[in-house]
VEXDREN-2710 file (C-alpha; in Angstrom, 1 decimal):
% VEXDREN-2710
k/r/px/py/pz
1/MET/8.4/73.0/-11.0
2/ILE/4.9/71.6/-10.9
3/SER/2.4/73.3/-8.6
4/TRP/0.2/70.7/-6.9
5/ARG/-2.1/73.6/-5.8
6/ARG/-2.8/74.7/-9.4
7/THR/-3.2/71.0/-10.4
8/LYS/-5.7/70.5/-7.6
9/ALA/-7.6/73.6/-8.7
10/ILE/-7.8/72.3/-12.3
11/ALA/-8.9/68.9/-11.1
12/HIS/-11.5/70.4/-8.7
13/LYS/-12.9/72.5/-11.6
14/GLU/-13.1/69.4/-13.8
15/PHE/-14.8/67.5/-11.0
16/LEU/-17.4/70.2/-10.7
17/HIS/-18.0/70.2/-14.4
18/VAL/-18.5/66.4/-14.4
19/ALA/-20.9/66.6/-11.5
20/ARG/-23.0/69.3/-13.2
21/ASP/-23.0/67.4/-16.5
22/VAL/-25.3/64.6/-15.3
23/ARG/-25.8/63.2/-18.8
24/SER/-22.1/62.8/-19.5
25/LEU/-21.5/61.3/-16.0
26/LEU/-24.3/58.8/-16.5
27/LEU/-22.9/58.0/-19.9
28/ALA/-19.5/57.3/-18.6
29/LEU/-20.7/55.2/-15.7
30/VAL/-23.7/53.3/-17.2
31/LEU/-22.5/52.8/-20.8
32/PRO/-19.7/50.3/-19.9
33/PHE/-22.2/48.2/-18.0
34/PHE/-24.7/48.4/-20.8
35/LEU/-22.2/47.6/-23.5
36/LEU/-20.7/44.7/-21.5
37/ALA/-24.1/43.2/-20.8
38/LEU/-25.3/43.7/-24.4
39/PHE/-22.3/42.4/-26.1
40/GLY/-21.7/39.7/-23.5
41/TYR/-25.1/38.2/-24.3
42/ALA/-25.4/39.1/-28.0
43/LEU/-21.9/38.5/-29.2
44/THR/-20.8/34.9/-29.2
45/LEU/-18.2/32.9/-31.1
46/ASP/-19.9/29.6/-30.2
47/VAL/-21.2/27.7/-33.2
48/ASP/-24.0/25.4/-32.2
49/GLN/-27.6/24.7/-33.1
50/ILE/-26.5/24.6/-36.8
51/ALA/-29.6/24.6/-39.0
52/THR/-29.4/21.1/-40.7
53/ALA/-31.5/19.4/-43.3
54/LEU/-31.6/15.5/-43.6
55/TYR/-32.1/13.4/-46.7
56/ASP/-32.3/9.7/-45.6
57/ASN/-32.2/7.7/-48.8
58/ASP/-31.5/4.4/-46.9
59/ARG/-34.2/4.3/-44.2
60/THR/-32.6/1.4/-42.3
61/PRO/-32.1/1.1/-38.5
62/GLN/-28.5/2.2/-39.0
63/SER/-29.4/5.4/-40.9
64/ARG/-32.2/6.1/-38.4
65/ASP/-29.7/5.7/-35.6
66/LEU/-27.4/8.2/-37.3
67/VAL/-30.3/10.6/-37.6
68/GLU/-31.0/10.4/-33.9
69/ARG/-27.3/11.0/-33.2
70/LEU/-27.6/14.2/-35.1
71/ARG/-30.8/15.2/-33.4
72/GLY/-29.3/14.5/-30.0
73/SER/-26.2/16.7/-30.6
74/ARG/-26.3/20.3/-29.3
75/TYR/-24.3/21.3/-32.4
76/PHE/-27.0/20.5/-34.9
77/LYS/-30.7/21.6/-35.2
78/ILE/-32.7/19.5/-37.6
79/VAL/-34.9/22.1/-39.4
80/ALA/-36.1/20.0/-42.3
81/VAL/-36.3/16.4/-43.6
82/ALA/-36.0/16.4/-47.4
83/ASP/-37.2/13.8/-49.9
84/ASP/-34.9/14.6/-52.8
85/TYR/-31.9/16.7/-53.9
86/ARG/-34.2/19.4/-55.4
87/GLU/-35.7/20.1/-51.9
88/ILE/-32.2/20.3/-50.4
89/GLU/-31.1/22.8/-53.0
90/ARG/-34.1/24.9/-52.2
91/LEU/-33.4/24.8/-48.5
92/LEU/-29.8/25.8/-49.0
93/ASP/-30.7/28.6/-51.4
94/ASP/-33.3/30.3/-49.3
95/GLY/-31.2/30.1/-46.1
96/THR/-33.4/27.7/-44.2
97/CYS/-30.4/25.5/-43.5
98/LEU/-26.7/25.9/-43.5
99/MET/-25.9/22.2/-43.8
100/ALA/-27.5/19.1/-45.4
101/VAL/-26.7/15.5/-44.6
102/VAL/-27.4/12.9/-47.3
103/ILE/-27.5/9.2/-46.4
104/PRO/-27.1/7.1/-49.5
105/ARG/-28.8/3.8/-50.3
106/SER/-27.2/0.7/-48.9
107/TYR/-25.5/2.7/-46.2
108/GLY/-26.7/0.3/-43.5
109/ARG/-25.7/-2.8/-45.5
110/TRP/-22.2/-1.4/-46.0
111/LEU/-21.8/-0.7/-42.3
112/LEU/-23.0/-4.2/-41.3
113/ALA/-20.6/-5.7/-43.7
114/GLY/-17.7/-3.7/-42.4
115/ALA/-17.2/-2.2/-45.9
116/ASP/-16.4/1.5/-46.7
117/SER/-19.4/3.7/-46.3
118/GLU/-20.1/7.2/-47.5
119/ILE/-22.1/10.2/-46.2
120/GLN/-22.6/13.3/-48.3
121/ILE/-22.4/16.7/-46.5
122/LEU/-23.6/19.8/-48.4
123/LEU/-22.7/23.2/-46.9
124/ASP/-23.6/26.8/-47.6
125/GLY/-20.2/28.3/-48.1
126/SER/-21.3/31.9/-48.1
127/ASP/-20.5/31.9/-44.4
128/SER/-17.2/30.2/-44.8
129/ASN/-16.1/30.3/-41.2
130/THR/-19.3/28.8/-39.8
131/ALA/-19.4/26.3/-42.6
132/GLY/-15.9/25.1/-41.8
133/ILE/-16.7/24.7/-38.2
134/ALA/-19.9/22.9/-39.0
135/LEU/-18.0/20.5/-41.3
136/GLY/-15.6/19.7/-38.5
137/TYR/-18.4/19.0/-36.1
138/ALA/-20.2/16.7/-38.6
139/THR/-17.0/14.9/-39.6
140/ALA/-16.2/14.2/-35.9
141/LEU/-19.7/12.9/-35.2
142/LEU/-19.9/10.7/-38.3
143/THR/-16.4/9.3/-37.8
144/ALA/-17.2/8.3/-34.2
145/TYR/-20.5/6.7/-35.2
146/ASP/-18.8/4.9/-38.2
147/GLY/-16.1/3.5/-35.8
148/GLU/-18.6/2.2/-33.4
149/LEU/-20.6/0.3/-36.0
150/ARG/-17.4/-1.1/-37.6
151/ALA/-16.2/-2.4/-34.3
152/ALA/-19.6/-4.0/-33.7
153/ALA/-19.6/-5.6/-37.2
154/VAL/-16.1/-7.0/-36.6
155/GLU/-17.2/-8.4/-33.2
156/ARG/-20.3/-10.1/-34.7
157/GLN/-18.1/-11.8/-37.3
158/GLY/-15.9/-13.2/-34.6
159/ARG/-12.8/-11.3/-35.8
160/THR/-10.4/-9.4/-33.6
161/GLY/-10.0/-5.9/-34.6
162/THR/-6.7/-4.1/-34.6
163/PRO/-6.5/-1.5/-31.8
164/ALA/-5.7/2.0/-32.8
165/ALA/-2.0/2.8/-32.6
166/ILE/-2.8/6.2/-31.1
167/GLU/-5.6/7.0/-28.7
168/GLY/-6.2/10.8/-28.6
169/ARG/-7.4/12.3/-25.4
170/LEU/-8.1/16.1/-25.5
171/ARG/-7.5/18.3/-22.5
172/VAL/-8.4/21.9/-22.8
173/TRP/-6.6/24.3/-20.4
174/TYR/-7.8/27.6/-19.1
175/ASN/-11.3/27.3/-20.6
176/PRO/-12.3/23.7/-20.3
177/GLU/-15.9/24.2/-21.3
178/LEU/-14.8/26.3/-24.4
179/ARG/-17.3/29.0/-23.4
180/ALA/-17.0/32.0/-25.8
181/ARG/-17.9/34.4/-23.0
182/ASN/-14.7/33.6/-21.1
183/TYR/-12.8/34.8/-24.2
184/ILE/-15.1/37.7/-25.2
185/VAL/-15.7/39.4/-21.8
186/PRO/-12.0/40.3/-21.1
187/GLY/-11.7/41.6/-24.6
188/LEU/-14.9/43.6/-24.2
189/ILE/-13.5/45.2/-21.0
190/ALA/-10.5/46.5/-22.9
191/LEU/-12.6/47.6/-25.9
192/ILE/-15.1/49.5/-23.7
193/MET/-12.3/51.2/-21.7
194/MET/-10.6/52.3/-24.9
195/ILE/-13.7/53.8/-26.2
196/ILE/-15.0/55.5/-23.0
197/GLY/-11.5/56.8/-22.0
198/ALA/-10.8/58.3/-25.4
199/LEU/-14.2/59.8/-25.9
200/ILE/-14.8/61.5/-22.5
201/THR/-11.5/63.3/-22.6
202/SER/-11.5/64.1/-26.3
203/LEU/-14.2/66.8/-25.6
204/THR/-12.6/68.5/-22.6
205/ILE/-10.2/71.1/-24.1
206/ALA/-12.3/71.4/-27.2
207/ARG/-15.3/72.3/-25.0
208/GLU/-13.1/75.0/-23.3
209/TYR/-12.5/76.6/-26.7
210/GLU/-16.2/76.4/-27.7
211/THR/-17.5/77.9/-24.4
212/GLY/-14.8/80.6/-24.3
213/THR/-13.2/79.5/-21.0
214/MET/-9.9/78.6/-22.6
215/GLU/-9.0/82.2/-22.8
216/GLN/-9.5/82.4/-19.1
217/LEU/-7.1/79.5/-18.6
218/LEU/-4.6/81.2/-20.8
219/ALA/-4.6/84.2/-18.5
220/THR/-3.7/82.1/-15.5
221/PRO/-0.2/80.9/-14.5
222/VAL/-1.3/77.2/-14.9
223/ARG/1.3/75.1/-16.8
224/PRO/0.6/72.5/-19.5
225/LEU/1.6/69.6/-17.2
226/GLU/-0.7/70.9/-14.4
227/LEU/-3.6/71.3/-16.9
228/VAL/-3.2/67.8/-18.3
229/LEU/-2.9/66.2/-14.8
230/GLY/-5.8/68.2/-13.5
231/LYS/-8.1/67.2/-16.4
232/ILE/-7.1/63.5/-16.3
233/VAL/-7.7/63.0/-12.5
234/PRO/-11.5/63.1/-12.6
235/TYR/-11.8/60.9/-15.6
236/PHE/-9.2/58.5/-14.2
237/VAL/-11.4/58.1/-11.1
238/ILE/-14.4/57.4/-13.3
239/GLY/-12.3/54.9/-15.4
240/LEU/-11.4/53.0/-12.2
241/VAL/-15.1/52.8/-11.3
242/ASP/-15.9/51.6/-14.8
243/ILE/-13.1/48.9/-14.6
244/THR/-14.4/47.8/-11.2
245/SER/-18.0/47.5/-12.4
246/SER/-16.9/45.7/-15.6
247/VAL/-14.9/43.2/-13.6
248/LEU/-17.9/42.6/-11.3
249/VAL/-20.3/42.2/-14.2
250/GLY/-17.9/39.8/-16.0
251/THR/-17.3/37.6/-12.9
252/LEU/-20.7/37.7/-11.2
253/LEU/-23.1/38.0/-14.2
254/PHE/-21.2/36.0/-16.9
255/GLY/-19.3/33.7/-14.6
256/VAL/-15.9/34.5/-16.1
257/PRO/-13.2/33.1/-13.7
258/LEU/-10.7/35.6/-12.3
259/ARG/-7.8/33.3/-11.5
260/GLY/-5.0/35.9/-11.3
261/ASN/-4.0/38.6/-8.9
262/PRO/-6.6/41.5/-8.8
263/LEU/-3.8/43.9/-8.1
264/VAL/-2.1/43.0/-11.4
265/LEU/-5.4/43.5/-13.1
266/PHE/-6.2/46.9/-11.6
267/GLY/-2.6/48.1/-11.8
268/SER/-2.4/47.4/-15.5
269/SER/-5.9/48.8/-16.0
270/ALA/-4.7/52.1/-14.3
271/ILE/-1.7/52.3/-16.6
272/PHE/-3.9/51.6/-19.7
273/MET/-6.4/54.3/-18.6
274/ILE/-3.7/56.9/-18.3
275/GLY/-2.6/56.3/-21.8
276/VAL/-6.1/56.2/-23.2
277/LEU/-7.1/59.4/-21.4
278/SER/-4.0/61.1/-22.7
279/VAL/-5.0/60.1/-26.3
280/GLY/-8.3/61.9/-25.7
281/LEU/-6.6/65.0/-24.3
282/PHE/-4.2/65.0/-27.3
283/ILE/-7.1/64.9/-29.7
284/SER/-9.0/67.6/-27.8
285/ALA/-6.0/69.9/-27.7
286/ALA/-5.3/69.3/-31.4
287/THR/-8.9/70.3/-32.4
288/ARG/-11.1/73.2/-31.3
289/SER/-14.4/71.5/-32.3
290/GLN/-16.1/68.9/-30.1
291/THR/-17.7/67.3/-33.2
292/ILE/-14.3/66.7/-34.9
293/ALA/-12.8/65.6/-31.6
294/PHE/-15.6/63.1/-31.1
295/GLN/-15.1/61.7/-34.6
296/LEU/-11.4/61.4/-34.2
297/GLY/-11.9/59.8/-30.8
298/ILE/-14.0/57.0/-32.4
299/LEU/-11.5/56.5/-35.3
300/THR/-8.5/56.3/-32.9
301/SER/-10.1/54.1/-30.2
302/PHE/-12.9/51.9/-31.4
303/LEU/-11.7/50.9/-34.9
304/PRO/-8.1/49.9/-34.0
305/ALA/-9.2/48.2/-30.8
306/PHE/-12.0/46.2/-32.5
307/LEU/-10.2/45.3/-35.8
308/LEU/-6.5/45.1/-34.9
309/SER/-6.2/44.0/-31.3
310/GLY/-6.9/40.3/-31.9
311/PHE/-10.2/40.6/-30.1
312/ILE/-12.3/39.3/-33.0
313/TYR/-9.9/38.7/-35.8
314/SER/-6.8/36.5/-35.3
315/ILE/-3.6/38.6/-35.8
316/GLU/-1.8/35.5/-37.1
317/ASN/-4.2/35.3/-40.1
318/MET/-3.7/39.0/-41.1
319/PRO/-1.3/40.1/-43.9
320/VAL/2.2/40.7/-42.7
321/VAL/1.9/44.5/-43.1
322/ILE/-1.2/44.6/-41.0
323/GLN/0.4/42.4/-38.4
324/ALA/3.2/45.0/-38.1
325/VAL/0.6/47.7/-37.6
326/THR/-1.0/45.8/-34.7
327/TYR/2.1/46.3/-32.6
328/ILE/1.2/50.0/-32.1
329/VAL/-2.3/49.2/-31.0
330/PRO/-2.3/49.3/-27.2
331/ALA/-5.5/47.3/-26.9
332/ARG/-3.6/44.3/-28.3
333/TYR/-1.4/44.2/-25.2
334/PHE/-4.2/45.0/-22.7
335/ILE/-6.4/42.3/-24.1
336/ALA/-3.6/39.7/-23.9
337/LEU/-2.9/40.9/-20.3
338/LEU/-6.6/40.6/-19.3
339/LYS/-6.9/37.1/-20.7
340/GLY/-3.7/36.1/-18.9
341/VAL/-5.0/37.4/-15.6
342/PHE/-8.6/36.2/-16.0
343/LEU/-8.2/32.8/-17.5
344/LYS/-4.6/31.6/-16.9
345/GLY/-3.9/33.2/-13.5
346/SER/-0.7/34.7/-14.9
347/GLY/1.3/37.2/-13.0
348/VAL/3.9/39.8/-13.6
349/ARG/6.6/37.2/-14.4
350/LEU/4.7/36.1/-17.5
351/LEU/3.0/39.4/-18.4
352/TRP/5.8/41.8/-18.0
353/VAL/6.2/42.4/-21.8
354/GLU/2.6/43.4/-22.2
355/GLY/2.9/45.6/-19.0
356/LEU/6.0/47.3/-20.3
357/MET/4.3/48.0/-23.7
358/LEU/1.4/49.6/-21.8
359/ILE/3.7/51.7/-19.7
360/LEU/5.5/52.8/-22.9
361/PHE/2.2/53.7/-24.6
362/SER/1.0/55.7/-21.6
363/VAL/4.3/57.6/-21.2
364/ILE/4.4/58.5/-24.9
365/MET/0.8/59.6/-25.1
366/PHE/1.0/61.6/-21.8
367/ARG/4.1/63.5/-23.1
368/ALA/2.4/64.0/-26.4
369/ALA/-0.7/65.5/-24.7
370/VAL/1.4/67.8/-22.5
371/SER/3.4/68.9/-25.6
372/LYS/0.2/69.6/-27.6
373/VAL/-1.3/71.6/-24.7
374/LYS/1.9/73.5/-24.3
375/GLY/1.7/74.5/-27.9
376/LYS/-1.9/75.8/-27.4
377/LEU/-1.0/77.7/-24.2
378/ALA/2.1/79.3/-25.7
END
């Protein structure tokens, strides 16, 4: 039978230790805000202001109009105007530009005649992802401009153009402005909570061994369940403070919309925190060195959450074996849940699978932590 009196005593002891260790307390409370602000501003998946070089070999009103279109687009930044291919090659080689647009001779005459026209685009493929996005932007701009001039040429010739069979109209849901921050900030909250939660508890029991106070606990009638609960409570409170500050920073500083129910957000965050704190306690109980516990905390929290959660790298593009591994990464489900609550306004009816997986994760890790502590106390 669990004794809440002993559990309260352990929690009180841990609260006192946290209060006395001002540096660790500030680290736990300030670091999430610092990381969220830093990564929120520095990390972006938006591809714009692409360094572009121009080589206008036509120099007609039509080619100059195309150049102005490129200058006026927020996706391209004209960094150089070349006079020959040799200069373009140099600009691409030394990294001055990522893309070069070459307008051939007779480009304007072809357009005015309604004939096929060609534009050459040269890309630095060393950054394949950015190069692919830049090619898509350039193709869309050039296609639209070419269509406008062709329509004008047909009209001048007194002919009736054939209307397009399909008119595409794009409508982006949940993130209409396609702001990368709306995607990044919810993922950062999960990543930061995973790191902070695992690290701050991974040192607790290991610290007891290094300071010699673990022997005193072994001499008391405290049970493993009471010890785990008592040690989790203070850091759980700190975790909730971190979650609250992260949500406020995300919504007020970065303008990320919170369309869902805050109760779903904080309820799922509380479940996730219990599991993450249990991971830290399990590591701490398994090792007697704070150094080793800290290293294991990084390996089991940051790396899986960053690489295998779908936060940065699309899970669908990973090898099948790695995709299977991602199913045991709790951050995958928490990030999906945060995005659903923040951007889509989804509730329990749509997010119950992710919530169930977080509950399963927390139960398994809590029981594992209790079992490991029991083995140490035996």
